[in-house]
C-alpha positions in Angstrom: -7.6 16.9 6.5 -5.8 12.9 6.4 -2.3 12.7 6.8 -0.5 9.5 5.9 2.9 8.3 6.8 4.4 5.4 4.8 7.8 3.4 5.7 9.0 0.1 5.6 10.2 0.3 1.8 14.1 -1.0 0.9 16.5 -3.1 -0.8 16.0 -7.0 -0.9 16.5 -10.2 -3.5 14.2 -11.8 -5.7 12.3 -13.9 -3.3 12.4 -11.8 -0.4 9.4 -10.1 1.7 9.2 -7.0 3.3 5.9 -5.2 4.8 4.9 -1.7 4.5 3.2 0.4 6.7 0.8 3.8 6.2 -0.3 5.4 9.7 -3.2 7.5 8.8 -3.9 10.5 11.6 -6.4 13.5 11.2 -9.9 12.7 10.1 -9.6 8.8 10.2 -13.4 8.2 11.2 -13.9 9.5 7.2 -12.1 7.2 5.6 -13.9 5.0 3.6 -11.2 2.4 1.9 -7.6 2.1 2.4 -5.5 1.5 -0.8 -1.6 0.5 -1.6 -0.7 1.8 -5.6 2.7 1.5 -7.2 4.5 3.4 -10.0 7.4 2.1 -11.6 9.8 4.3 -13.8 8.4 5.2 -17.2 5.1 3.3 -16.2 1.5 4.7 -15.1 0.6 4.5 -11.3 -1.0 0.7 -10.7 -3.5 -0.6 -8.4 -2.3 -3.1 -5.9 -4.5 -3.7 -3.1 -7.6 -2.4 -1.4 -9.0 -3.0 2.2 -12.6 -1.7 3.6 -13.7 -0.8 6.7 -15.2 -4.3 6.4 -12.1 -5.8 6.2 -12.9 -6.8 2.7 -9.7 -6.6 0.0 -9.2 -6.8 -3.5 -5.8 -7.1 -5.2 -4.4 -6.8 -8.4 -3.9 -10.0 -10.4 -0.3 -9.1 -10.6 0.3 -9.8 -6.6 -2.6 -12.1 -5.9 -1.4 -14.9 -3.6 1.6 -12.6 -2.8 1.0 -9.5 -1.6 -1.7 -9.2 1.8 -3.3 -6.3 2.7 -4.5 -5.8 6.6 -6.1 -2.9 8.4 -5.1 -1.9 12.3 -8.3 0.1 12.9 -7.2 1.1 16.6 -3.9 2.3 15.0 -4.9 3.7 12.0 -2.6 1.8 10.2 -2.6 -0.2 7.0 0.0 -2.9 6.2 1.2 -4.4 3.0 2.7 -7.7 3.3 4.9 -8.3 0.0 6.3 -11.8 -0.4 7.8 -13.8 -3.3 9.1 -10.5 -4.4 10.0 -10.2 -8.2 12.3 -7.5 -9.7 9.2 -6.4 -11.5 7.6 -5.4 -8.2 10.3 -2.4 -8.0 8.5 0.6 -8.0 7.5 3.4 -5.3 4.6 2.2 -3.5 2.1 4.8 -2.5 -0.7 4.9 0.3 -4.0 6.1 -0.4 -6.9 7.0 2.1 -10.3 7.4 0.4 -13.0 9.4 2.2 -16.8 8.8 2.3 -16.7 11.7 0.0 -14.7 9.8 -2.5 -12.0 11.9 -2.1 -8.3 11.0 -1.7 -5.0 11.6 0.1 -1.9 10.3 -0.6 1.3 9.5 1.6 5.0 10.5 -0.1 5.6 7.3 -1.2 8.4 4.3 0.2 11.0 2.7 -2.5 10.7 -0.9 -3.0 13.6 -2.4 -4.9 14.0 -5.7 -5.8 17.9 -7.1 -7.0 17.8 -10.5 -9.0 
């Protein structure tokens, strides 16, 4: 079992920045990758960023150059630094821990709202 707690969402003006945090607990030794997704109203959940245990990262084209994912293994925490935010970034952001078995555990989500 893995539990995830997300924080850091809020309201920000276009061009601003936010940093999201996701703290994992439980069987964290079994985590393979950690990921961020987002879901805007009326849209499908969208992959945003991924980081592996080796520190390799992958990003969706929509956020490349603006968002940075990082991981603190000692704290079992993953971060998403979001810069140059746009109104279209408005969504609920979800943290996902993917285990070696490929089973996923999800956080509760945190709302990010970007005003124009």
